[in-house]
N, C-alpha and C positions, 0 to 999 in steps of 0.2 A: 614535803620530801615524796610527796606524792603525788604533788602535784609535777615537778619533775617527769617522774616518771610514768605519766599521762602524758603530755606535754614530748616524751623522747618512740613514748607507741606511737604520737601521733604522724609522728616526723618520721617513724622507720615504717611508717603504712607511705606518708606521698610521695617515702624515693622511691620504693617496689613499686606505686603504679605508675610512677610516671618517668622510670626502666620498663612496667612492660605498653605503657602509650608508644614510647620510645624508636622500644622493637617496632610496635604496629607502624608512625612513621616514614622507616627502610623497606613494611614495603611495597611494589611494587604491582600492579595490574600488569596478563598476560602482550607485551608488545601487539605492533598488528599481522606482523609476520606469521605469530604463535596460531589464527583464526582464518588467514585467509588460507594457512596449507591446509586446510580441514574442505576442504573445496577447490584443492586443485587435485589436477590428474593423479595415479597417488601410483609415486615412488618403490625403483624397487630398494631394500638392502640388502645386507647378510640372516637370512635364516628362511629369506622368501623364498619356497619347494615353486619353479613352474611345470606347470603342462604345456613342451613346445610336442605339435604337430605341422612334423614338416613330407605338405604331400605327395603320396602317394612314394613313402617313403621310410615305411615302416622301420628300419634297421638305426633313420635316427628320431624316431621318435620319440617319447621319454622325460620323466619328471627330470630336471635337473634342480638342485640347490644350490642359490650365492651363495656364493663361502668369503670365511670375515675379510679376501681381500676384497670382497666385491663386484667378485668374471665367475658366469659358469663357465666349466669342460665341459667343450662342445667335440664330441668326437670332426676327423676331418680336420675340423678346423680349429684346436684346441683350447686357449682363455681368448672366451671375447666382454669383455667389461657387462656391471648387467650395473650399478649400485646408482645410486641418483633418476634412471632413465626407465621414462616412460611405458610398458608398455604395447607401445607400437613404436617408440624410441626400438627400442630389444630386437622389438621384431622384422626393421628394415638394419638395423647394421647384423643380423647374423643367417639373412640374403643376399646380402650386400657379399657376407666372409663364405657365403655355399657359393657365388658364381665365380667367384677367384678361380674357376679350375678347377670346382666340384659338381656341382646344376648348372643346367642352361639358365630355367627361367623361375626355382623353387619358388612354394608360396609355402611361408609362413606363419604359426602362427600360435602365437600365447598365452596361456590360462594362469588364470595364482592358484596352484591345488592348492597352498595352507600360507599361509600369513604368519608371518614370527609372527613369536609375543611382545605378550603388552607389563606388564611388570608391574604391582600395586604391592603400599607400603604401609606401616603404619594403622593406626588406629581400626582394621577388621577382620571380622571374624578368622580370616585363614589369608596371610599375605603369604605372595611367591609370583612364580609367572603362570598366565595362563593362555590361553588361544585366543586369536584377534575376532571379532567375529564383521566381515563393514556395516556401519551403521552403527554402527556399537558406541554408544555417551557412557560417561561415568557412575553414570548411580547403574546400569546395565551392569559394568566391572566388577563394581562391590560388589553388587549380587551373588557373583557368581561367585568372590572369595570369600561369602558366610555374610555378607554385613556387616552394620557398623556397629562396633564398638562402643558398651556404657558409653568409650569415655571421648568414643571423634567428636570432632568439628564437623555437624551433617550442611551445611552453607554451601562451603565452596570446598578444591584442595589445591592438590600443587602439581603440577603435570610437567614433567620433561618431559622439550621432544627437537629428537634431531629435526635440525630449516636445514638448506642447502647446506649443507656441512657441515654443520655451525648449533650446536645444544647448550639448548634455550630454555629455560623455567619461568612457568606463570602461574600466578591462582585465579583460576578460573569457577565458578556453578560446575551445582553435581551435573546440573544438564548436558552439557556442553560434549557433544562428541569426541572420541576421540583418536589416533592415527596406530593402525600395526607399528610397534617400538616401542610404545606411550611409556612407561613410569606415572603411577599414581602413587602421591606422598598422598594419607589421609591425614588431618591432625588432630592434637589434640585441644583436647575447647578446654575456656580459659574459664569457663566457668559455668 
């Protein structure tokens, strides 16, 4: 009878271990485009605040925020699409709109005043929304959020990132760079 109980416990342990390993088998590393996005020019999206300067036009020079629909509301020309554009592309689009009956030769420059936030969840000291700083890595972001909890997997994390209109999630090392708008999830370690 004791032997049957021991065999049952061994079978249960084997089932739990194989279920855990099966979960690991479903894991996929981050796709190639995921890493390539970190070396591409910065793409604007909702939540970015821009400092727009129109040379010799102080009434047009101001800060503007990319709204939830992906536009900035600019005086004289109205809604200007910004989502997915680089700073250079948006400068050109804005200058082109201002040329259409408003200014003869507008000189427009745009800088990022404040990047959209990053989000950190899971096994960290204080999960939440944090300011993005250019050049930030995952380990920097975790430090800002109070560091790892005692149960955290400190090897790699899951990052969710919007690339070319698609939302992708990939598992990456904690030394990888992050982008504005990323969501970082620190998993609990198994042992």
